[in-house]
Steps between C-alpha positions, in 0.01 A plus 500: 500500500786737582667423166170549319443848641866594464486407132175693467664806652800473265275455196297805598818701553580442134148588391425781748443767235243286320318428827476868582373579150231233528410606856572154645598430861873437534629241747813707555426792731173358634568141602881481470545538876322165552800310362681569825247284686433217252803304617613218732497723808123532466430162342245384759259797471551510123401132479192575711405787271573285196226251586276669755199282422716180533355374173836388371460739206635853472244750375575823318378695802728307736813555289500881493841629611344771717285248681791269580721784622227642724434154641870467584566840659191718464371449853834610647513803272149597610576446869820705469307781332242502782779491756661805338166683504458426872850624579442809289180569693683461831768743378231752407343462844839556657546821298171629638597446865628856542153632410327289766417649837777431750291280736412271207840500332663251736211255472494516119881472480495188717232349276697561181816351649306195620347450155844520338646263755228240436550529124877460511539223756467206256717374217378601157613167353581172677759245392241223518311671217800438274522142624136437415566618144827308460392168649290387200806541277712259705390160372785283628671696777405649835541873539621687804418866540711798603356787708639843573665533840329720760841663549491640146153647552612633839702754300178658374457666838696809603856420606474761773184635658140382460204561272222695668209271575694181419778405739790274406372238745166496319678475166714207618193322636321536167814400309544179701132412457520548123821298463346215699189520279717488188692189613188319619330583172785335311471182707123496458543541123713185494859622530709234680761760598512877537823703489535848648713713268748667737744660252510818709672310783852532363427847367412612854872489585618697196484850651426653161458881524249485213275283719496645854323194645810285428688698763226474763606155637166344405614138453391387847173690460441313173574163659272568797224609262525180293492296820180679602348359182642150554374495861151469351585162342552158659836316479346267242401797285835676548680196356362614168563874541841614381717810471680601181805724512717632219670827401256565215474364148283723280652604165805279570607735781534503880434755774693369802753236396773728636360448853682222686266206562618503863285814544190288433546128554537473880180701543312340210455168679328673793196490271287202602446380143527141383735556210727763345580562132848653509693651210845338495597409144612852408698548824877525459572318829236228517673308778475800733126513436457123548684518833289786629178325398611182678588690816166682534242271337272366776382144547213625716346835409195504723419141406634504142826365358638766264613397150753704301451486124827643369517664159679289239372688193582861410205647299703813419765305305402356158758222546314177576635312802567130440347229723853409610574859613175511695576166663846625600355810670256289702767253607712794615206655688428170677835530680356793699122457487334181635383292204148466643476881505650561154322560170562671165332793328563782254664818629194702407205496264565523128317839491259429212369856508394689188726791597806279553707499180761257646801701374762234582302240309438707189123459502214379725422216257853361519496544879183291519662212311806523725281496812342166405844348433626621839198361685534161325868481593425593861270200527766274348773644723293450817441137403875445454576658839227294671650181367849594618375610843279194536177692555 
């Protein structure tokens, strides 16, 4: 369907003058925007729109591009528009406060702040919504789901001071509640594991003058905040909740690889999570990292044995690691990390974002092919290491 409408658009581009002369409706300029939503990211709602009456046949009415696009994203566009109207109304009411009699001004101001606070205290989008859309596409494999760390969202609040009518304590309470809701939603949607994306952990020790929060010694605050979330889950549930850490990976670049891992690792394992996904492959001194992991990884984190999945694949490097190289890294790591607490992973995600041009790879398409080769070799390398280690 995407190819059909794309071809239609290209054909009409070539014949645009004739269409205008004849007064016909051009796909380009009216419906062209729909192509952005007739794709795999929105496959489930598009399929629903494609055969709404479940007859097994696609009617002309059901196959309109506008209809499919609105089915996929229209409700969110409408809700966002209404949300913007509400906020605009609240802003207008706030502008009128100075014209209200003094005795009434405080009452009305409190009401506006309360309305804003109620509107802003929930996530706009939950990770489990993405999982629900992705799950039907995974025919042979189980999918885990990543969620944003509460520590990253903590940075939305003022670094110093408080927002009138919404204290930091209230914000943290709402933040913890929403993160718990997000993780539980992923489990309820069928995710066997949920990983908290904690890439800001290492960055917290960078002391970058461009980012004042990195010099505010927030690492322990971040760890305590994540533990507040994990406290709401049982040990059995926390076995399947993990923490991912890396120095960044978007656009084949990093943001905190210059920070010594020692600034993060001892504190990282204070988090009462069941497993950790730790970037290691791109580290210059891997043995130093393996040693530190082995020294601080806990066998009992509030009822959970922690597992360290060390990175054996570097997504930023187009060179494909061989199974033998991966096996060698794991054998080396096993000298410092107990075998029953050791696993393998990729240093980071392969950043399949539309804005990521993958400069070191040459193109996103080539990077995608490389990613599948790397993943396949990781599986082979882990199998080799398991055989050698007898596990």
